[in-house]
C-alpha positions as CSV (number, residue, x, y, z in Angstrom):
1,M,0.0,0.0,0.0
2,V,1.5,3.3,-1.1
3,V,1.0,6.0,1.4
4,D,2.0,9.5,0.2
5,T,0.8,12.9,1.4
6,H,-2.5,12.5,-0.6
7,V,-3.2,9.1,0.7
8,Q,-2.6,10.2,4.2
9,R,-4.8,13.3,3.9
10,L,-7.6,11.5,2.3
11,S,-7.6,8.5,4.4
12,A,-8.1,10.7,7.6
13,R,-10.7,12.8,5.8
14,L,-12.7,9.7,4.8
15,G,-12.4,8.3,8.3
16,L,-10.4,5.2,7.2
17,T,-7.7,5.8,9.8
18,K,-6.9,7.8,12.9
19,N,-3.2,7.3,12.5
20,T,-0.7,9.9,11.3
21,D,2.3,7.6,10.8
22,P,2.4,6.5,7.1
23,V,3.3,2.9,8.0
24,K,0.3,2.6,10.4
25,I,-2.0,4.2,7.9
26,G,-0.9,1.7,5.3
27,Q,-1.6,-1.1,7.8
28,D,-5.1,0.3,8.5
29,L,-5.8,0.5,4.8
30,M,-4.6,-2.9,4.1
31,K,-7.2,-4.3,6.5
32,L,-9.9,-2.5,4.5
33,V,-8.9,-3.1,0.9
34,P,-8.4,-6.4,-0.8
35,R,-4.7,-7.2,-1.4
36,D,-5.0,-7.2,-5.3
37,Q,-6.5,-3.6,-5.1
38,W,-3.8,-2.0,-2.8
39,T,-1.9,-0.2,-5.7
40,L,-5.0,0.8,-7.5
41,F,-6.7,2.1,-4.3
42,S,-3.6,4.3,-3.5
43,H,-3.7,5.7,-7.0
44,W,-7.4,6.5,-6.7
45,L,-6.8,8.5,-3.5
46,I,-3.8,10.1,-5.0
47,W,-5.7,11.2,-8.1
48,H,-8.7,12.3,-6.1
49,G,-6.5,14.5,-3.8
50,R,-4.1,15.8,-6.5
51,R,-6.4,16.2,-9.6
52,R,-10.0,15.6,-8.8
53,C,-11.2,17.8,-5.9
54,C,-10.0,16.9,-2.4
55,Y,-7.1,19.4,-2.4
56,A,-5.2,20.1,0.9
57,R,-6.1,23.7,1.4
58,K,-9.4,24.2,-0.4
59,P,-11.3,20.9,-1.1
60,D,-14.3,21.1,-3.5
61,C,-16.8,19.2,-1.3
62,P,-19.9,20.4,-3.2
63,G,-18.2,18.9,-6.3
64,C,-17.1,15.6,-4.8
65,E,-18.7,12.3,-5.7
66,L,-17.7,11.0,-2.3
67,R,-19.4,13.7,-0.2
68,A,-22.3,11.4,0.8
69,I,-19.9,9.1,2.6
70,C,-17.3,11.6,3.7
71,P,-17.4,12.4,7.4
72,S,-15.4,15.6,6.5
73,A,-17.5,16.9,3.6
74,G,-18.3,20.6,4.0
75,R,-16.3,21.0,7.3
76,V,-14.7,24.5,7.4
77,G,-11.0,24.3,7.7
78,I,-10.4,20.6,7.0
């Protein structure tokens, strides 16, 4: 499981982990995602955080397709 800054941020925003250590985040995600999907899942989160809408400073929550399941959607100052 690849854990870069985007995976770390989105995993926390989506409520998939409470950890801040990339190794522990990876371990948490590996429990949730089937092994054969680890790389693809990481790439999805990276794309969503880098190119789609879940930017670090100004996420586009209204334009996000995950807003219905995201515990952080619409929160000010995420």
